[in-house]
C-alpha positions in Angstrom: 109.0 98.1 79.4 111.0 99.5 82.3 113.3 97.3 84.3 111.3 96.7 87.5 113.6 93.9 88.6 116.6 96.2 88.6 114.8 98.7 90.8 113.6 96.1 93.2 117.0 94.4 93.3 118.8 97.7 94.0 116.4 98.4 97.0 116.6 94.9 98.4 120.4 94.7 98.2 120.6 97.9 100.3 118.5 96.3 103.0 119.9 92.8 103.5 123.1 91.6 105.2 123.9 89.1 102.4 123.4 91.1 99.2 125.3 88.5 97.1 122.4 86.0 97.7 119.7 88.4 96.4 117.9 87.2 93.3 115.1 88.9 91.4 113.0 87.3 88.7 110.5 88.9 86.5 107.7 87.2 84.6 104.9 88.5 82.5 101.5 86.8 82.1 99.2 86.7 79.0 97.4 89.9 80.2 100.6 91.9 80.5 100.8 91.8 84.3 104.4 91.9 85.5 105.3 89.7 88.6 108.6 90.4 90.3 109.8 87.7 92.7 112.4 88.3 95.3 114.7 85.5 96.5 117.0 86.1 99.4 118.9 84.3 102.2 116.6 82.8 104.9 117.9 85.2 107.7 117.2 88.3 105.5 113.6 87.6 104.7 112.5 89.4 107.9 114.5 92.5 106.8 112.8 92.6 103.5 109.3 92.1 104.9 109.8 94.5 107.8 107.7 95.1 110.8 104.0 94.3 110.0 105.0 94.1 106.3 105.9 97.8 106.1 109.1 97.4 104.1 107.7 95.0 101.4 104.7 97.2 101.1 106.9 100.2 100.5 108.9 98.2 97.8 105.6 97.3 96.2 104.5 100.9 96.2 107.7 102.1 94.5 107.4 99.4 91.8 103.8 100.3 91.1 104.6 104.0 91.1 107.4 103.4 88.5 104.9 101.5 86.4 102.3 104.3 86.2 103.8 106.1 83.2 104.1 103.0 81.1 100.7 101.7 82.1 102.0 98.4 83.4 100.6 96.5 86.3 103.3 95.2 88.7 103.1 92.8 91.6 106.1 92.2 94.0 106.3 89.0 96.1 109.0 87.4 98.2 109.7 83.7 97.8 109.8 81.7 101.0 
């Protein structure tokens, strides 16, 4: 299985002002669905979400596109 957390972490660290506070966790459920959770500093959440959710939706799209070849299902969320 590809490292979706590494991809998401690389993208998010490039966006935020406090990259040392970025954390990415990956969990897999019983059906094989992969959930990637982003944790970041409070003042960087807006940067990750973007205007009307455009940035987080782009991150989700990239993660899902990287999962096509392996047939995985990936969901990316940001923790409040």
